[in-house]
N, C-alpha and C positions, 0 to 999 in steps of 0.2 A: 504494500500499499504506500502511496506517495505521502510523505509527511514533510515535504519541502515548503518552506515559507520564504518569500522574497521580501526583504526589507529595503526600502528605498529611503535613505536617511543620510543627510550630509553632516550632521553633528556627531562627532566621534564618540562623545560620552553617551548620548542617547542611543546610538547604534550599539555600543558595547553593552549597555544595560538590557536593551531588548534582546540581543543575541544571547546573553547570559541566561536570562529568564526562560526564553524559548528552548534553548538547547538543554537546559536543566530539566525541562519537561518533556524531552524526547524528540523535539522537532529538529530537522536539518534546516539551517538558516543560510541562505545566500544573500549577499548584500551588494547594493549599488549606492554610490555617493552622489549621483546626479540623475536627472530625469531621463536623459538619453541612454545612459548605461542601464538604467532600470528597465526601460522598454526592451532593450536588447536581451537582457537576462530573462525577462518574463517570457519572451518568445522562445528562448533556448531551453529553459528549465522546467516548463510546465508546473508552476507552483500551485500548491493547494490553496494558498491565499497570498495576497500582496498587502503589505503594510506600507503605507505611503505618506511621507511628509509632504506638506504643501509648499513650503518655501524652500525650493531646491535650485541649485545652479543649473544652467543650460536649458532647462525646461521645467516650468513649475508643475506642481502636483495636479492642478486643475487640468492642464493640457495633457499630462501623462495619463490621468484617469480616462479622459475622453478618447485618447489614442488607443489605450488598452481595450476599450469597449468596441473599437472598430474591428478588432481581430476576432474572428469566429472562435478560434481555439481558446480565447480568454474571456468570452462574453459572459460566462457563468462563474468565473473565478471571483470570489469575494475580494473586494478592494476596501481595506479598512484605513481610513485617513487617521494618522496619528500625528496630531498637530497642535500647535499653540494658537492657531487661528480660532478665537473664541468670541469675536464680536458678533453683534446682532446680524443675522443673515449669513454668516460664514458657513455654519453647518448646512444650511439649505443649499448654498452655492456649491459646496463640496459634494453633496449628495446629487445635485443636478448634473454635475460634471461626470458622474459615473460611479462614484464611491458607493459601496454597500452600507458602510457604517462609519462611525466617527468616534475616536477616543481622544480626549483632550490631554495635552501635556501640561504639566509634568505627569507622567504615568504613575499609577499606584502599583508598586511591585507586588503587593499582596493580591491584587485582583486582575492584573494585566493579562496573564495567561488565560484565565477563565473568560475574560472579555473577548479575547481572540477566538477561543474555542466556541463561543456563542455564535460566531459568524460562519463556522464551518458546517458543511452538510452533516446531517445525522450519521454517526458511525465513522466519520472521517476525522481522525485526529492522529496524534503522534503514535508511531509504532516503533518498538525497540528493534525489530529485525529489518528495518529499511536500509537498503544499500544506496549510498549517495551516487548520483550521476556524476561522472568525472568532469564533464564539461562545465558543470555548474559550480564547481568548487572555486572559491575566491579566497 
């Protein structure tokens, strides 16, 4: 079973924390530090879900989410915006661009993995026996 999550996040500390929490829970995590690299990895790696920052270099998260939704292979993959954009209307704009859900930063380490799992299809979550795809290692 695929347990690969793609995290598109340019902040090194945020990326480290998300990777740590997700890997500790049995997920394989691949990461990109900008929107364009994130799109490339999404198409290469067939992630179970995509965690997407909105304020990214090269291509912002709104554009990334919209572009991801144009690809038939990715149209059902949950895109979870993990962002500090918390002004009135930001959540709606993020969801309108193609995101499935929204988690506000700073993340809560005690609830983060459960929040991510809530967006995964029933029965699809981390598996201990998953073999990582070599092209997706970063």
